[in-house]
Rosetta silent file (secondary structure, phi, psi, omega in degrees, C-alpha in Angstrom):
SEQUENCE: MQANVNNLVQKEWSNPTPAGLVALAVACACFFALLTGRVEASAMPLIGCWLLGGFVIQIVVALLDLKSGNTTGGNTFLFFSAFFMLVGGLEMLHKYAAISAGAPLDARVDGYAWAILTVVVYLWTPAFFTRFSLLSVVVLLLDVALPFITLTDLTLLPKSYGHIAAWALLMAGIVAVYLGAATVVNNAYGRVVYPLPGAARAPAAKAGAAVAGHK
SCORE:     score description
SCORE:     0.000 S_00000001
   1 L     0.000  -46.892 -177.350  125.139   60.357   95.837 S_00000001
   2 H   -65.554  -35.384  179.827  122.005   59.672   97.933 S_00000001
   3 H   -64.928  -37.486  179.417  123.110   62.331  100.472 S_00000001
   4 H   -64.349  -40.069  177.721  123.364   64.920   97.744 S_00000001
   5 H   -62.522  -42.697 -179.237  119.847   64.060   96.522 S_00000001
   6 H   -64.499  -36.174  178.882  118.501   64.335  100.063 S_00000001
   7 H   -64.679  -40.667  178.066  120.131   67.745  100.458 S_00000001
   8 H   -64.133  -40.069 -178.933  118.511   69.017   97.263 S_00000001
   9 H   -67.817  -37.643 -174.857  115.105   67.721   98.429 S_00000001
  10 H   -86.638  -10.220  178.737  115.418   69.311  101.867 S_00000001
  11 L   -59.288  134.035 -177.552  116.720   72.647  100.636 S_00000001
  12 L   -69.347  151.407  176.041  114.391   75.463  101.528 S_00000001
  13 L   -74.966  152.131  177.029  112.578   77.411   98.831 S_00000001
  14 L   -74.661  162.488 -178.717  113.718   80.990   98.225 S_00000001
  15 L   -64.718  119.868 -179.416  111.702   84.027   99.348 S_00000001
  16 L   -89.916   -6.307 -170.668  108.906   84.511   96.769 S_00000001
  17 H   -56.109  -38.931 -179.690  107.660   87.876   98.191 S_00000001
  18 H   -56.880  -41.801  179.644  109.434   90.093   95.519 S_00000001
  19 H   -62.469  -38.346  175.830  107.454   88.486   92.701 S_00000001
  20 H   -61.507  -39.071  179.321  104.202   89.094   94.711 S_00000001
  21 H   -69.564  -34.095  174.475  105.163   92.658   95.113 S_00000001
  22 H   -59.491  -48.373 -179.007  105.806   93.063   91.385 S_00000001
  23 H   -64.162  -36.497  175.595  102.312   91.744   90.689 S_00000001
  24 H   -62.695  -40.527  178.687  100.865   94.096   93.270 S_00000001
  25 H   -63.886  -42.503  178.651  102.679   97.059   91.690 S_00000001
  26 H   -60.433  -47.147  178.144  101.370   96.180   88.217 S_00000001
  27 H   -59.305  -41.312  177.300   97.807   95.991   89.533 S_00000001
  28 H   -60.697  -45.086 -178.026   98.229   99.342   91.308 S_00000001
  29 H   -63.741  -39.901 -179.479   99.523  100.990   88.200 S_00000001
  30 H   -64.123  -45.100  178.590   96.580   99.626   86.125 S_00000001
  31 H   -64.615  -36.731  177.564   94.022  100.838   88.648 S_00000001
  32 H   -60.137  -44.321 -174.638   95.728  104.241   88.864 S_00000001
  33 H   -69.800  -36.142 -178.036   95.512  104.703   85.065 S_00000001
  34 H   -75.152  -42.636 -175.240   91.791  103.616   85.021 S_00000001
  35 H   -71.272  -25.863  177.948   90.685  105.565   88.062 S_00000001
  36 L   -93.650    0.093  177.210   92.333  108.777   86.992 S_00000001
  37 L    77.194   15.151  177.531   91.032  108.562   83.472 S_00000001
  38 L   -75.062  -17.665  170.790   94.426  108.206   81.899 S_00000001
  39 L  -131.633  157.701 -176.552   93.069  105.248   79.944 S_00000001
  40 L   -90.760  169.673 -177.630   89.538  104.687   78.686 S_00000001
  41 H   -60.492  -21.150  177.690   87.097  101.969   79.616 S_00000001
  42 H   -61.156  -15.202 -178.958   88.179  100.156   76.431 S_00000001
  43 H   -81.605   -9.604 -172.535   91.379   99.265   78.373 S_00000001
  44 H   -57.894  -43.243  177.157   89.414   97.115   80.827 S_00000001
  45 H   -59.014  -36.943  177.776   89.950   93.786   79.056 S_00000001
  46 H   -68.501  -38.660  177.549   93.702   94.385   78.942 S_00000001
  47 H   -63.599  -37.046  178.323   93.723   95.308   82.580 S_00000001
  48 H   -61.891  -36.762  177.603   91.859   92.120   83.290 S_00000001
  49 H   -63.868  -42.498  178.700   94.552   90.134   81.551 S_00000001
  50 H   -65.072  -37.970  179.934   97.294   91.789   83.643 S_00000001
  51 H   -69.877  -35.786  177.322   95.343   91.048   86.849 S_00000001
  52 H   -66.102  -36.629  173.242   94.917   87.408   85.872 S_00000001
  53 H   -64.690  -40.652  175.255   98.684   87.191   85.363 S_00000001
  54 H   -60.164  -36.712  177.198   99.090   88.692   88.828 S_00000001
  55 H   -57.869  -47.660 -177.695   96.825   86.021   90.204 S_00000001
  56 H   -59.856  -42.980  179.547   99.153   83.221   88.994 S_00000001
  57 H   -67.634  -43.597 -172.613  102.111   84.873   90.706 S_00000001
  58 H   -74.230  -27.614  177.240  100.407   85.694   93.969 S_00000001
  59 H   -70.568  -34.893  174.805   98.797   82.337   94.488 S_00000001
  60 H   -70.363  -37.998  176.922  102.224   80.731   94.192 S_00000001
  61 H   -62.375  -44.928 -177.383  103.698   83.286   96.590 S_00000001
  62 H   -63.327  -41.576 -179.153  100.936   82.586   99.069 S_00000001
  63 H   -67.537  -37.819  179.534  101.372   78.820   99.056 S_00000001
  64 H   -70.536  -35.777  174.935  105.155   79.077   99.448 S_00000001
  65 H   -64.443  -41.900  177.983  104.765   81.599  102.257 S_00000001
  66 H   -64.421  -41.195  179.977  102.268   79.384  104.037 S_00000001
  67 H   -60.967  -35.912  179.741  104.591   76.416  103.554 S_00000001
  68 L   -85.963    2.137  175.109  107.431   78.331  105.188 S_00000001
  69 L    90.362    8.689  178.796  105.250   79.286  108.164 S_00000001
  70 L   -82.218   86.137 -176.217  104.690   82.937  107.152 S_00000001
  71 H   -61.041  -51.128 -178.165  101.186   83.247  108.436 S_00000001
  72 H   -62.339  -56.078 -175.802  100.717   87.005  107.806 S_00000001
  73 H   -65.522  -40.644  179.819  102.292   87.151  104.383 S_00000001
  74 H   -57.461  -53.308 -176.049  100.851   83.788  103.209 S_00000001
  75 H   -70.163  -33.069  179.786   97.279   84.530  104.138 S_00000001
  76 H   -69.279  -48.008  177.494   97.446   88.095  102.847 S_00000001
  77 H   -64.046  -31.618  179.964   98.776   87.048   99.436 S_00000001
  78 H   -63.155  -50.106 -176.943   96.181   84.198   99.380 S_00000001
  79 H   -77.825  -26.112  174.326   93.159   86.509   99.611 S_00000001
  80 H   -63.611  -43.235 -177.356   94.841   89.143   97.526 S_00000001
  81 H   -65.365  -34.700 -175.266   95.406   86.607   94.769 S_00000001
  82 H   -79.609  -50.545 -169.906   91.803   85.477   94.940 S_00000001
  83 H   -92.833  -48.489 -178.872   89.864   88.721   95.268 S_00000001
  84 H   -72.940  -37.905 -173.952   92.100   91.540   94.032 S_00000001
  85 H   -93.525  -64.383 -173.355   93.660   89.589   91.178 S_00000001
  86 H   -63.867  -57.639  179.875   91.437   86.696   90.043 S_00000001
  87 H   -61.162  -46.602  177.765   88.009   88.266   90.836 S_00000001
  88 H   -57.125  -44.606 -177.735   89.284   91.711   89.722 S_00000001
  89 H   -71.148  -38.891  176.497   90.530   90.457   86.420 S_00000001
  90 H   -64.822  -36.519 -176.606   87.388   88.413   85.668 S_00000001
  91 H   -69.741  -35.777  178.737   85.220   91.342   86.644 S_00000001
  92 H   -62.557  -41.009 -179.373   87.091   93.676   84.275 S_00000001
  93 H   -70.008  -43.518 -178.000   86.388   91.297   81.388 S_00000001
  94 H   -65.020  -45.440 -179.424   82.762   90.809   82.401 S_00000001
  95 H   -60.935  -41.785 -177.917   82.030   94.508   83.021 S_00000001
  96 H   -65.825  -40.641  177.598   83.479   95.457   79.652 S_00000001
  97 H   -61.723  -44.111 -179.632   81.361   92.761   77.949 S_00000001
  98 H   -66.782  -38.631  176.886   78.270   93.990   79.706 S_00000001
  99 H   -64.565  -43.647  179.903   78.944   97.591   78.851 S_00000001
 100 H   -61.489  -35.260 -174.193   79.549   96.684   75.201 S_00000001
 101 H   -90.017   -6.642 -178.165   76.332   94.660   75.091 S_00000001
 102 L    68.105   27.029  179.725   74.342   97.335   76.960 S_00000001
 103 L   -84.443  146.630  178.826   73.356   94.727   79.532 S_00000001
 104 L   -69.812  141.435 -179.808   72.290   95.849   83.057 S_00000001
 105 L  -150.696  110.204  179.654   74.867   95.351   85.714 S_00000001
 106 L   -86.163   92.327 -173.644   74.400   96.511   89.313 S_00000001
 107 L   -81.533    6.371  177.396   78.090   96.936   90.300 S_00000001
 108 H   -65.673  -26.719  179.354   77.124   98.243   93.778 S_00000001
 109 H   -57.684  -29.860 -179.807   77.507   94.717   95.057 S_00000001
 110 H   -60.816  -35.789  179.967   81.238   95.149   94.596 S_00000001
 111 H   -59.112  -39.251  176.652   81.117   97.816   97.263 S_00000001
 112 H   -62.814  -42.372  178.251   79.773   95.279   99.779 S_00000001
 113 H   -67.961  -43.159  178.381   82.597   92.850   98.951 S_00000001
 114 H   -63.403  -30.812  175.509   85.166   95.653   99.089 S_00000001
 115 H   -59.566  -45.678  178.346   83.792   96.644  102.492 S_00000001
 116 H   -65.809  -46.108  179.650   84.672   93.278  103.916 S_00000001
 117 H   -58.691  -39.681  179.973   88.107   93.306  102.324 S_00000001
 118 H   -63.943  -46.370  176.585   88.746   96.827  103.642 S_00000001
 119 H   -57.997  -42.612 -179.993   87.803   95.778  107.207 S_00000001
 120 H   -60.117  -48.665 -177.143   90.044   92.714  106.959 S_00000001
 121 H   -65.456  -35.735  175.680   93.013   94.721  105.766 S_00000001
 122 H   -64.842  -44.278 -176.139   92.474   97.289  108.514 S_00000001
 123 H   -73.118  -25.467 -178.619   92.233   94.615  111.258 S_00000001
 124 H   -88.557  -10.182 -174.455   95.307   92.791  109.888 S_00000001
 125 H   -55.675  -42.585 -178.517   97.439   96.005  109.543 S_00000001
 126 H   -56.167  -25.753 -179.471   99.025   95.663  113.077 S_00000001
 127 H   -63.623  -26.983 -177.293  100.513   92.324  112.010 S_00000001
 128 H   -89.180    6.140  177.403  102.736   94.249  109.604 S_00000001
 129 H  -117.458   18.340  169.423  104.128   96.467  112.374 S_00000001
 130 L   -62.548  -26.453  167.696  105.744   93.869  114.527 S_00000001
 131 L  -148.095  121.935 -176.647  108.862   95.287  112.866 S_00000001
 132 L   -66.054  137.085  174.037  108.527   98.426  110.756 S_00000001
 133 L  -151.674  177.947  176.312  109.515   98.005  107.069 S_00000001
 134 H   -65.978  -20.950  174.091  108.628   99.277  103.749 S_00000001
 135 H   -68.567  -29.233  173.797  105.945   96.601  103.592 S_00000001
 136 H   -62.034  -38.189  179.534  104.322   98.422  106.477 S_00000001
 137 H   -69.956  -39.125  177.790  104.156  101.490  104.319 S_00000001
 138 H   -59.577  -43.755 -178.128  102.612   99.588  101.423 S_00000001
 139 H   -63.919  -43.692  177.848   99.864   98.344  103.790 S_00000001
 140 H   -58.372  -43.130  178.176   99.227  101.846  105.140 S_00000001
 141 H   -63.550  -39.001  173.491   98.819  103.136  101.607 S_00000001
 142 H   -64.718  -34.034  178.675   96.313  100.344  100.866 S_00000001
 143 H   -65.917  -26.992  175.240   94.514  101.374  103.993 S_00000001
 144 H   -75.241  -41.794 -170.987   94.101  104.830  102.481 S_00000001
 145 H   -74.472  -43.957 -168.128   92.932  103.561   99.094 S_00000001
 146 H   -60.576  -42.742  179.086   90.481  100.818  100.021 S_00000001
 147 H   -58.667  -37.187 -178.508   87.789  102.928  101.805 S_00000001
 148 H   -70.729  -37.813  174.317   87.498  105.202   98.799 S_00000001
 149 H   -60.415  -47.735 -176.543   87.127  102.251   96.419 S_00000001
 150 H   -59.837  -50.349 -173.366   84.460  100.768   98.713 S_00000001
 151 H   -69.089  -36.167  175.755   82.504  103.972   99.100 S_00000001
 152 H   -70.406  -34.481  178.145   82.525  104.931   95.420 S_00000001
 153 H   -66.109  -36.290 -178.581   81.417  101.377   94.459 S_00000001
 154 L   -80.324   -0.065 -175.588   78.571  101.735   96.988 S_00000001
 155 L    57.690   25.151  174.464   77.771  105.157   95.378 S_00000001
 156 L   -84.154  -20.608  173.429   78.069  106.742   98.810 S_00000001
 157 L  -128.835  149.489  177.301   80.838  108.988   97.323 S_00000001
 158 L   -68.334  154.907 -178.560   81.070  110.411   93.812 S_00000001
 159 H   -59.132  -19.400  175.427   83.478  108.713   91.469 S_00000001
 160 H   -57.775  -26.224  179.558   85.776  111.713   91.708 S_00000001
 161 H   -72.681  -11.572  175.396   86.954  110.487   95.018 S_00000001
 162 H   -60.987  -20.155  179.626   88.478  107.505   93.170 S_00000001
 163 H   -64.710  -34.246  179.992   91.403  109.825   92.447 S_00000001
 164 H   -63.099  -49.690  176.310   92.412  109.655   96.092 S_00000001
 165 H   -55.390  -44.288 -175.919   92.435  105.867   95.921 S_00000001
 166 H   -61.749  -45.601 -178.363   94.335  106.010   92.622 S_00000001
 167 H   -68.656  -38.619  178.669   97.231  108.116   93.970 S_00000001
 168 H   -66.046  -36.351  179.506   97.492  105.998   97.114 S_00000001
 169 H   -69.460  -37.297  177.637   97.650  102.822   94.973 S_00000001
 170 H   -62.307  -44.687  179.651  100.288  104.394   92.762 S_00000001
 171 H   -67.085  -35.089  177.054  102.479  105.216   95.735 S_00000001
 172 H   -66.770  -37.791  174.449  101.943  101.764   97.159 S_00000001
 173 H   -59.308  -43.547 -179.600  103.043  100.329   93.798 S_00000001
 174 H   -64.045  -43.674  179.380  106.164  102.453   93.732 S_00000001
 175 H   -68.534  -35.288 -178.418  107.148  101.367   97.265 S_00000001
 176 H   -66.613  -39.516 -179.961  106.347   97.722   96.392 S_00000001
 177 H   -66.347  -39.741  176.831  108.690   97.899   93.345 S_00000001
 178 H   -67.235  -41.704  179.819  111.531   99.279   95.432 S_00000001
 179 H   -62.146  -48.531  178.093  110.999   96.747   98.233 S_00000001
 180 H   -57.571  -43.732 -177.790  110.916   93.842   95.743 S_00000001
 181 H   -65.362  -44.530  177.292  114.090   95.095   94.051 S_00000001
 182 H   -61.619  -38.808 -177.774  115.957   95.602   97.362 S_00000001
 183 H   -64.528  -41.886 -176.574  114.964   92.145   98.543 S_00000001
 184 H   -72.607  -51.758 -177.225  116.313   90.503   95.348 S_00000001
 185 H   -63.589  -46.380  177.404  119.488   92.612   94.936 S_00000001
 186 H   -59.195  -42.587  179.919  120.491   92.548   98.603 S_00000001
 187 H   -66.406  -38.117 -178.269  120.063   88.814   98.744 S_00000001
 188 H   -64.765  -35.981 -177.981  122.119   88.343   95.540 S_00000001
 189 H   -92.443  -12.944  178.189  125.027   90.339   96.961 S_00000001
 190 L    72.547   21.545  178.812  124.703   89.098  100.520 S_00000001
 191 L  -160.002  172.156  179.213  124.803   92.710  101.791 S_00000001
 192 L   -78.421  111.246  173.422  122.838   95.886  101.736 S_00000001
 193 L  -104.793  -47.704  173.915  122.966   97.472   98.327 S_00000001
 194 L  -102.752  115.777 -175.467  119.529   99.090   98.348 S_00000001
 195 L   -58.813  142.797  177.992  118.813  100.380  101.873 S_00000001
 196 L  -130.585  113.873  174.215  115.738   98.811  103.666 S_00000001
 197 L   -57.715  134.058 -178.702  114.265  100.423  106.697 S_00000001
 198 L    93.229  -10.863 -175.652  113.927   97.753  109.455 S_00000001
 199 L  -115.372    2.469 -175.103  116.673   95.586  107.958 S_00000001
 200 L   -59.177  -34.030 -177.905  119.752   97.612  108.973 S_00000001
 201 L   -95.015    4.783 -179.179  120.641   95.351  111.837 S_00000001
 202 L   -75.678  151.889  175.378  120.008   92.172  110.014 S_00000001
 203 L   -57.476  146.542 -173.234  122.970   89.932  109.077 S_00000001
 204 H   -53.517  -41.984 -175.352  124.435   90.895  105.716 S_00000001
 205 H   -69.489  -18.091  179.870  123.506   87.629  104.046 S_00000001
 206 H  -110.681    7.588 -172.407  119.876   88.093  105.134 S_00000001
 207 H   -63.363  -33.784 -176.797  119.518   91.832  104.583 S_00000001
 208 H   -80.408  -11.368 -175.090  117.570   91.368  101.394 S_00000001
 209 H  -109.000   14.555 -175.648  115.149   88.888  102.873 S_00000001
 210 H   -63.662  -26.722  179.884  114.027   90.882  105.937 S_00000001
 211 H   -64.165  -18.745 -179.567  110.592   91.431  104.379 S_00000001
 212 H   -80.122    0.154 -173.822  109.807   87.767  104.933 S_00000001
 213 H   -78.775   -6.432 -178.324  109.892   88.206  108.713 S_00000001
 214 L   -80.920   99.062 -175.104  106.241   89.144  109.121 S_00000001
 215 L  -124.205    0.000    0.000  104.829   85.846  110.418 S_00000001
């Protein structure tokens, strides 16, 4: 009986990355809708709620990844959860309240913060190419989007350039959805059901978990 209890305690946690990818995809879809004008500014409080939900998921993913020794994934999800999700969600709520109240708000400071995040993502990008995978594609698409978000927030580019960021984010979200689904389904079946670039040579039982290999 004691041995069974010990086995349960020592059992490794499952790969949490798919849930984090779903949260990322939801955020990308929300930003796409806002940046392309498909929804009005009145949607900002609702977007804020979705981002706060994403924060809960991604902070859990980050902690579990770090616990398992996944340095790249764990640290990436950690600052994504804090700045992209939590700060992003709270800012959506605050900006809408300020707009509604007619209060002054110099949002250019966001551009300075985004500049740091953009540089960090660029510098960390090679860590996602130790083995090419769809996660590498997601990061590359974020590399495309982030500079335009930064420069438009700094008012160095007109807001119309936000459409470039929007479409890059949408594509990143689509890839993230497929990658998350493939990871879950392939792991459930113990074989490749949804093809994953970079995982073809992995053992069948681990084919769905190949995304967790970026450490």
